[in-house]
C-alpha positions as CSV (number, residue, x, y, z in Angstrom):
1,M,0.0,0.0,0.0
2,F,2.8,2.4,0.9
3,V,4.4,1.7,-2.5
4,C,1.2,2.5,-4.3
5,Q,0.8,5.8,-2.4
6,M,4.3,6.8,-3.3
7,L,3.8,6.0,-6.9
8,C,0.6,8.1,-7.0
9,I,2.4,11.1,-5.3
10,M,5.3,10.9,-7.9
11,M,2.8,10.7,-10.8
12,N,0.9,13.8,-9.5
13,Q,4.2,15.7,-9.1
14,S,5.2,14.8,-12.6
15,K,1.9,16.1,-14.0
16,S,2.1,19.3,-11.9
17,A,5.7,19.9,-13.2
18,S,4.6,19.4,-16.9
19,T,1.5,21.6,-16.6
20,P,3.3,25.0,-16.4
21,A,5.4,24.1,-19.4
22,F,2.4,23.1,-21.4
23,L,0.5,26.3,-20.4
24,H,3.6,28.4,-21.3
25,E,3.9,26.8,-24.8
26,H,0.1,27.3,-25.3
27,A,0.3,30.9,-24.3
28,E,3.2,31.6,-26.7
29,D,1.2,30.0,-29.5
30,N,-1.8,32.3,-28.6
31,L,0.3,35.4,-28.5
32,R,2.0,34.5,-31.8
33,F,-1.5,34.1,-33.4
34,I,-2.8,37.4,-31.9
35,R,0.4,39.3,-33.1
36,T,0.1,37.9,-36.6
37,T,-3.6,38.7,-36.8
38,M,-3.2,42.2,-35.5
39,E,-0.3,42.9,-37.9
40,S,-2.3,41.7,-40.8
41,A,-5.2,43.9,-39.9
42,T,-3.3,47.1,-39.3
43,T,-2.8,49.7,-42.0
44,Y,0.6,50.7,-43.4
45,T,1.4,54.2,-42.2
46,G,4.9,54.4,-43.6
47,V,3.8,56.6,-46.6
48,S,6.1,59.6,-46.5
49,G,4.6,63.0,-46.7
50,L,8.1,64.5,-47.3
51,G,8.4,62.1,-50.3
52,Y,5.2,63.5,-51.7
53,V,6.3,67.1,-51.2
54,I,9.6,66.5,-53.0
55,A,7.9,64.5,-55.8
56,G,5.4,67.3,-56.2
57,S,8.1,69.8,-56.6
58,T,9.9,67.9,-59.3
59,A,6.5,67.5,-61.1
60,F,6.2,71.2,-61.4
61,L,9.6,71.4,-63.1
62,A,8.8,68.4,-65.3
63,S,5.5,70.0,-66.4
64,W,7.2,73.3,-67.3
65,L,9.9,71.5,-69.3
66,A,7.5,69.2,-71.0
67,S,5.3,72.2,-72.1
68,K,8.4,73.6,-74.0
69,Q,9.0,70.5,-76.1
70,A,8.4,70.6,-79.8
71,N,7.9,66.9,-80.3
72,E,6.1,64.0,-78.6
73,A,9.2,61.9,-78.1
74,S,11.0,64.5,-76.0
75,W,7.8,65.4,-74.2
76,L,7.4,61.7,-73.2
77,A,11.0,61.4,-72.2
78,I,10.7,64.2,-69.7
79,W,7.6,62.6,-68.1
80,M,9.1,59.2,-68.0
81,L,12.2,60.6,-66.3
82,E,9.9,62.4,-63.8
83,L,8.2,59.1,-63.2
84,V,11.5,57.4,-62.3
85,V,12.8,60.3,-60.2
86,A,9.5,60.9,-58.2
87,G,9.0,57.1,-57.8
88,V,12.5,56.6,-56.3
89,I,12.1,59.6,-54.0
90,A,8.6,58.6,-52.7
91,F,9.4,54.9,-52.3
92,G,12.8,55.6,-50.7
93,L,11.6,58.0,-48.2
94,S,8.5,55.9,-47.4
95,A,10.8,52.9,-46.8
96,F,13.0,55.0,-44.5
97,K,9.9,56.2,-42.6
98,G,8.7,52.7,-42.3
99,V,12.0,51.5,-40.8
100,K,11.8,54.4,-38.2
101,Q,8.3,53.2,-37.3
102,G,9.4,49.6,-37.1
103,T,7.5,48.5,-40.2
104,S,8.4,47.9,-43.8
105,F,6.9,47.2,-47.2
106,L,7.6,43.5,-46.5
107,S,5.3,43.5,-43.5
108,P,1.8,42.0,-44.0
109,S,0.2,45.5,-44.2
110,G,3.0,46.8,-46.5
111,R,2.6,43.8,-48.9
112,K,-1.1,44.3,-49.0
113,L,-0.7,47.9,-50.0
114,L,1.8,47.0,-52.7
115,F,-0.4,44.2,-54.0
116,V,-3.2,46.7,-54.5
117,F,-1.1,49.5,-55.9
118,I,1.3,47.8,-58.3
119,P,-1.2,45.9,-60.5
120,T,-3.2,49.1,-61.2
121,M,0.0,50.9,-62.1
122,L,1.1,48.0,-64.4
123,A,-2.3,48.3,-66.2
124,G,-1.6,52.0,-66.6
125,G,1.8,51.1,-68.2
126,L,0.2,48.7,-70.6
127,I,-2.4,51.3,-71.6
128,T,0.4,53.9,-72.1
129,V,2.3,51.6,-74.5
130,S,-0.8,50.8,-76.4
131,F,-1.7,54.5,-76.8
132,L,1.8,55.3,-77.9
133,L,1.7,52.6,-80.6
134,Q,-1.7,54.0,-81.8
135,G,-0.5,57.6,-81.8
136,H,-2.8,58.8,-79.0
137,V,-0.2,60.6,-77.0
138,S,-2.4,63.6,-76.3
139,L,-4.7,61.3,-74.2
140,L,-1.9,60.1,-71.9
141,P,-2.1,62.9,-69.3
142,G,-5.7,62.1,-68.5
143,I,-5.0,58.4,-68.5
144,W,-2.1,58.8,-66.1
145,L,-4.1,60.9,-63.7
146,S,-7.0,58.5,-63.8
147,I,-5.0,55.4,-63.3
148,Y,-2.9,56.8,-60.6
149,G,-6.0,58.1,-58.8
150,A,-7.6,54.7,-58.9
151,A,-4.4,53.1,-57.6
152,V,-4.1,55.6,-54.7
153,M,-7.7,55.3,-53.8
154,T,-7.6,51.5,-53.4
155,A,-4.2,51.4,-51.9
156,G,-5.1,54.2,-49.5
157,L,-7.6,52.0,-47.8
158,R,-4.6,50.1,-46.5
159,S,-2.7,53.3,-45.4
160,V,-3.2,56.9,-44.3
161,A,-6.9,57.8,-44.2
162,I,-6.7,60.8,-46.4
163,L,-5.0,59.0,-49.3
164,P,-8.4,57.9,-50.8
165,V,-9.4,61.5,-50.9
166,M,-6.3,62.4,-52.8
167,G,-6.9,59.5,-55.2
168,A,-10.5,60.8,-55.8
169,L,-9.2,64.2,-56.7
170,F,-6.7,62.7,-59.1
171,L,-9.6,60.8,-60.7
172,L,-11.5,64.1,-61.0
173,L,-8.5,65.8,-62.7
174,G,-8.2,62.8,-65.0
175,A,-11.8,63.0,-66.1
176,I,-11.5,66.8,-66.7
177,T,-8.4,66.2,-68.8
178,L,-9.9,63.5,-70.9
179,L,-13.3,65.2,-71.4
180,T,-12.3,68.8,-71.9
181,P,-9.8,70.6,-74.1
182,V,-7.4,71.6,-71.3
183,S,-3.6,71.5,-71.3
184,G,-2.4,68.1,-70.3
185,D,0.8,69.5,-68.8
186,L,-1.2,72.0,-66.8
187,M,-3.4,69.2,-65.4
188,L,-0.4,67.1,-64.6
189,A,1.1,70.0,-62.7
190,L,-2.1,70.4,-60.7
191,G,-2.2,66.6,-60.0
192,M,1.3,65.3,-59.8
193,G,2.5,68.7,-58.5
194,A,-0.1,70.5,-56.4
195,L,-2.0,67.5,-55.0
196,H,1.2,65.7,-54.0
197,L,2.5,68.9,-52.4
198,V,-0.7,69.7,-50.4
199,F,-1.4,66.1,-49.3
200,G,2.3,65.6,-48.6
201,I,2.4,68.5,-46.2
202,I,-0.7,67.2,-44.4
203,I,0.8,63.7,-44.1
204,W,4.1,65.2,-43.0
205,R,2.4,67.3,-40.4
206,Y,-0.2,65.0,-39.0
207,H,1.0,61.4,-39.8
208,G,4.5,61.3,-38.6
209,G,6.6,62.6,-41.5
């Protein structure tokens, strides 16, 4: 009988010793799940207002230079150069801001933003090539403003709250450019220049840089 009692005591002690370890592992699994879920649900706030401000400033210069060109090839070259310069500035400063905030474009929220933004921009690139081949260069400013506006509106749902508003204004400028006989360079200056500048200042001031 004594031996049986000792065995029961030892078994109970063994169970008691293993229970905290089991609970600890279970708690870690729960915390990991909660952390992943919350990170996936959060918005990406690393969009750089300063990047928009600088990109908007370069767009004013590009618009002025493009308006002075005598042929479509040089006009297009200026705007393609502006696309590269502004894109590098905006993406680079946004990546830097994200690192400072402890996030990145590789985080779940960052990837979701890119997966919404990039396909729309690629569609805009295909339309641009098609219009160039067909000789419809004059329609490109309106197309660019509209496509970019749609991309910003949808991607903005995963980021800073005012971005969908900016995207809607880009769409409005695109519609005006396509449907009325206004200067494409002027409308690009208002969109890529003024809208980026204004909303960049707002993001810079109220959303951490």
